[in-house]
C-alpha positions in Angstrom: -1.8 11.6 -18.8 -5.3 9.9 -18.7 -5.0 6.1 -19.1 -6.1 4.6 -22.3 -8.7 2.4 -20.5 -10.3 5.5 -19.1 -10.4 7.1 -22.5 -11.9 4.0 -24.1 -14.5 3.8 -21.4 -15.4 7.5 -21.9 -15.9 7.4 -25.7 -17.7 4.0 -25.4 -20.2 5.7 -23.2 -20.7 8.7 -25.5 -21.0 6.3 -28.4 -23.8 4.3 -26.6 -25.7 7.6 -26.1 -25.1 9.4 -29.4 -24.8 6.4 -31.7 -21.8 8.2 -33.3 -18.4 6.5 -33.5 -15.6 8.5 -31.9 -11.8 8.3 -32.0 -9.0 10.0 -30.1 -5.6 10.6 -31.7 -2.5 12.4 -30.6 -1.2 15.6 -32.3 0.7 13.6 -34.9 -2.3 11.6 -36.0 -1.6 8.4 -34.1 -4.8 6.6 -32.9 -5.0 6.2 -29.2 -8.4 4.7 -28.8 -11.6 4.4 -30.9 -15.1 3.0 -31.0 -14.7 1.4 -34.4 -12.0 0.8 -37.0 -13.1 3.6 -39.3 -10.7 6.4 -38.5 -7.7 5.4 -40.8 -9.2 7.7 -43.4 -9.1 10.7 -41.0 -5.3 10.4 -40.3 -4.2 12.3 -43.4 -6.4 15.3 -42.4 -4.9 15.6 -38.9 -1.6 17.5 -39.8 -3.5 20.2 -41.7 -6.0 20.5 -38.8 -3.3 20.8 -36.2 -1.5 23.5 -38.1 -4.8 25.5 -38.5 -6.1 28.1 -36.0 -9.4 26.3 -36.0 -10.6 24.6 -32.8 -13.0 22.3 -34.8 -13.2 21.5 -38.5 -15.4 19.3 -40.7 -13.6 17.2 -43.3 -15.4 14.7 -45.3 -17.3 12.4 -42.9 -15.2 13.4 -39.9 -15.6 16.3 -37.5 -12.3 17.2 -35.8 -11.8 18.9 -32.4 -8.7 20.0 -30.6 -8.4 19.2 -26.9 -5.9 21.3 -24.9 -4.4 20.7 -21.5 -3.1 24.0 -20.0 -2.8 25.4 -23.6 -0.9 22.5 -24.8 -2.6 20.4 -27.6 -3.1 17.0 -26.0 -5.6 15.1 -28.2 -7.4 15.3 -31.5 -11.0 14.2 -31.1 -12.7 12.8 -34.2 -16.3 12.2 -34.6 -17.4 10.0 -37.5 -20.8 10.7 -39.2 -22.5 13.6 -40.9 -25.3 13.8 -38.3 -26.6 17.2 -37.3 -25.6 16.3 -33.8 -22.0 15.5 -34.5 -20.9 19.1 -33.7 -22.7 19.2 -30.4 -21.7 15.7 -29.5 -18.1 16.5 -30.3 -18.1 19.7 -28.2 -19.6 17.7 -25.2 -16.9 15.1 -25.6 -14.2 17.7 -25.7 -15.5 19.1 -22.4 -15.6 15.6 -20.9 -11.9 15.0 -21.9 -10.8 18.4 -20.5 -12.5 17.4 -17.2 -10.5 14.2 -17.3 -7.3 15.8 -17.9 -7.9 18.3 -15.0 -8.8 15.5 -12.7 -5.9 13.3 -13.6 -3.5 16.3 -13.4 -4.7 17.1 -10.0 -4.5 13.5 -9.0 -0.9 13.4 -10.3 0.0 16.6 -8.3 -1.5 15.0 -5.2 0.3 11.7 -5.8 3.6 13.6 -6.1 2.9 15.6 -3.0 1.9 12.6 -0.9 5.0 10.5 -2.0 7.3 13.3 -1.1 5.4 13.8 2.2 5.6 10.1 3.1 9.4 10.0 2.3 9.9 13.2 4.3 11.3 15.0 1.3 9.4 18.3 1.8 10.4 21.4 3.8 8.0 22.3 6.5 7.2 25.6 4.9 6.3 23.9 1.7 4.0 21.3 3.2 1.2 23.6 4.3 1.3 25.8 1.2 1.0 22.8 -1.2 -1.7 21.1 0.9 -3.8 24.3 0.7 -3.2 24.5 -3.1 -4.3 21.0 -3.5 -7.3 21.3 -1.1 -6.0 18.7 1.3 -6.9 19.4 4.9 -3.9 20.0 7.0 -5.3 19.2 10.5 -7.3 16.0 9.9 -6.7 12.9 11.9 -4.9 10.3 9.6 -3.1 7.1 9.7 -0.8 5.2 7.2 -1.6 1.6 6.1 1.1 -0.3 4.1 -0.4 -3.2 2.1 1.7 -6.0 0.9 0.5 -8.6 -1.5 2.1 -11.4 -3.6 4.5 -9.8 -6.0 3.7 -11.9 -9.1 0.0 -11.3 -9.0 -1.4 -10.5 -12.4 -3.5 -7.7 -11.1 -2.2 -4.2 -10.0 -2.8 -3.8 -6.3 -2.4 -0.1 -6.6 -5.2 0.3 -9.1 -7.4 -2.2 -7.2 -7.1 -0.1 -4.0 -7.6 3.2 -5.8 -10.9 1.7 -7.1 -11.6 0.5 -3.5 -11.4 4.0 -2.0 -13.0 5.8 -5.0 -12.3 9.2 -6.5 -14.3 11.2 -4.1 -12.8 9.7 -1.0 -10.4 11.7 1.4 -8.3 8.6 1.7 -5.3 8.6 -0.6 -3.6 5.6 -2.2 -0.2 5.6 -3.8 3.1 3.6 -4.0 6.6 4.4 -3.0 8.2 1.2 -4.1 7.4 -1.8 -6.3 6.4 -4.1 -3.4 3.9 -2.2 -1.4 0.9 0.0 -1.7 0.5 2.8 0.8 -3.0 4.2 1.9 -3.1 7.5 3.8 -6.4 6.9 5.7 -8.5 9.8 6.7 -10.0 9.0 10.1 -12.5 11.8 10.8 -15.2 10.1 12.6 -13.5 6.8 12.8 -10.5 7.3 15.2 -11.0 4.5 17.7 -8.6 1.4 17.7 -11.5 -0.7 16.9 -12.4 1.5 13.8 -8.9 1.4 12.5 -8.7 -2.4 13.0 -11.9 -2.9 11.2 -10.8 -0.7 8.3 -7.7 -2.9 7.9 -9.9 -6.0 7.9 -12.2 -4.5 5.3 -9.1 -3.9 3.1 -8.0 -7.5 3.5 -11.4 -8.8 2.7 -11.7 -6.7 -0.4 -8.3 -7.8 -1.7 -9.1 -11.5 -1.0 -12.3 -11.1 -3.1 -10.2 -9.7 -5.8 -8.1 -12.7 -5.9 -4.9 -11.6 -4.0 -2.9 -13.9 -1.8 -0.3 -13.4 0.9 -1.8 -10.2 2.1 -0.1 -8.4 5.0 -1.3 -5.1 6.3 0.6 -2.9 8.8 -0.3 0.6 10.1 1.3 3.3 12.2 -0.2 5.5 14.9 -2.8 8.2 14.4 -1.5 11.6 13.5 -3.4 14.9 13.6 -1.1 17.2 11.5 -0.3 16.5 7.9 3.4 17.1 8.6 3.5 14.0 10.7 2.3 11.7 8.0 5.9 10.5 7.3 6.2 9.4 11.0 3.0 7.2 10.7 4.5 5.8 7.5 7.8 5.0 9.2 6.0 3.3 12.0 3.8 1.3 9.4 7.1 0.3 7.6 8.7 -0.9 10.8 5.5 -2.8 11.9 5.5 -4.6 8.5 9.2 -5.7 8.8 8.8 -6.7 12.5 5.6 -8.7 11.8 7.5 -10.9 9.5 10.0 -11.8 12.3 7.9 -12.1 15.4 4.3 -12.3 14.2 4.4 -14.5 11.2 0.8 -15.7 11.6 -0.6 -12.1 11.8 -1.9 -10.8 8.5 -2.7 -7.4 10.2 -0.4 -5.7 12.6 -0.3 -2.3 14.3 2.9 -0.4 15.4 1.6 -0.2 18.9 1.3 -4.0 19.1 4.9 -4.8 18.4 6.0 -4.8 22.0 9.6 -5.6 22.7 10.0 -6.8 19.2 10.1 -3.2 18.1 13.2 -2.6 20.3 15.0 -5.8 19.3 14.5 -4.8 15.6 16.6 -1.7 16.1 19.5 -3.4 17.8 22.8 -3.6 15.8 23.7 -7.2 14.8 27.2 -7.1 16.6 25.4 -6.3 19.9 23.0 -9.1 19.4 25.8 -11.6 18.7 27.5 -10.4 22.0 24.3 -10.9 24.0 23.6 -14.4 22.6 27.1 -15.5 23.4 26.8 -14.2 27.0 23.6 -16.1 27.4 24.2 -19.4 25.7 28.1 -19.4 25.7 29.2 -21.8 22.8 25.9 -23.5 22.5 23.8 -22.9 19.4 20.3 -21.9 20.7 18.9 -23.3 17.4 19.9 -26.8 18.5 17.1 -27.1 21.0 14.8 -30.0 20.0 11.1 -29.4 19.0 9.8 -30.9 22.2 11.9 -28.4 24.2 10.8 -25.4 22.2 7.1 -26.5 22.4 7.4 -26.9 26.2 9.0 -23.5 26.6 6.4 -21.8 24.5 3.5 -23.4 26.3 5.1 -22.4 29.6 5.3 -18.8 28.5 1.8 -18.9 27.3 0.6 -19.9 30.7 2.5 -17.2 32.5 5.1 -19.7 34.0 2.4 -21.8 35.6 3.7 -25.3 36.0 0.5 -27.1 36.8 -1.5 -25.5 33.9 1.3 -26.0 31.4 1.7 -29.8 32.3 -2.1 -30.2 32.0 -2.3 -28.6 28.5 0.8 -30.7 27.3 -0.8 -33.9 28.6 2.3 -34.7 30.7 2.9 -35.3 34.4 4.0 -32.3 36.5 7.2 -34.0 37.4 8.0 -34.5 33.6 7.7 -30.8 33.1 9.9 -29.9 36.0 12.4 -32.4 34.8 12.5 -30.7 31.3 12.9 -27.3 33.0 15.7 -28.6 35.2 17.4 -30.0 32.1 17.2 -26.6 30.4 18.6 -24.9 33.5 21.6 -27.2 33.5 22.4 -26.4 29.9 21.8 -22.7 29.9 22.0 -21.6 33.5 18.5 -20.1 33.4 15.7 -21.3 35.5 12.5 -20.4 33.6 10.4 -20.7 36.8 12.2 -17.5 38.0 10.7 -14.4 36.3 14.0 -12.7 35.5 15.5 -15.8 33.9 12.3 -16.3 32.0 12.4 -12.8 30.6 16.1 -13.2 29.7 15.5 -16.4 27.8 12.4 -15.0 26.0 14.4 -12.0 24.8 17.3 -14.2 23.8 15.2 -16.4 21.7 13.6 -13.4 20.0 17.1 -12.0 19.4 18.0 -15.3 17.7 15.0 -15.1 15.5 15.8 -11.6 14.6 19.5 -12.4 13.7 18.3 -15.4 11.5 15.9 -13.2 9.7 18.5 -10.5 9.1 20.9 -13.0 7.7 18.7 -13.3 4.7 19.6 -9.8 3.8 23.3 -10.2 4.5 23.5 -7.9 7.4 
């Protein structure tokens, strides 16, 4: 079904050119949209016109037209005015409405196809057949973006992004849940990592200009066959979730940038608890003070370089060594040793993951 806003914009445009007022009603005579409040008098004539075999009919000051969608009566178009052009304008408006119905029906079919494709709900034998019928290239390079914005925003992110890509674009925008918008991006001619990152940045900039906040964009890897779209979607879905745990400051994140966080995200919680107990025994790793955590993070940032870390923290080298020795006594891990440093790093990431998952009662 064509949206009322599109219908209103269409008849407003026709009115501006023809200087004739136009109304669109349903088959029962209920007004859907109009260019002026003059169509109440036309309502009584609608039932008789619908029952007739005529496709158009003049009654009083109104010219009536039937608009069909696949042989089903969808609208009654009414042109107000006894102008010699009312019949011509009405017929042109009917053609315009039929074109809109066809475009929106095709768009709906594509939307349904893409949603089922993303959710892996289609048999392999059906994918190529439906793609061909809908004139969707099966072998084009594509990638899936998931765009998350603030939920209580007054605007509709789905409609905003559909406007952004445009009707003629090979990109496709849809939604599979109430929280996120999904864009299946056609990458023909723009397949490099830099091109993809730039596309994500353009989307973010556009949404910011539209007034959206708390924007987070995640994307999967490039796929070259339409049957693999669901894989890129699953990767983007994981990237979005993992970014909230380990990359809070990133507004754009790629699946191939998740690193070890991707592995930790797939660990069962009981196994995580067992690992943390083995590393920290009865001590709660969340009890480390801010100074210790800041020291550890800076030490890791500088690739376990004591001199550079102490310089950046503005402390004496011996002070840093003292802190590392203190941590070693409490955990048994010497962060100056690469294997111990890796173990501690993973353990702290696991703690972060467990804390995040507790919010969802896992």
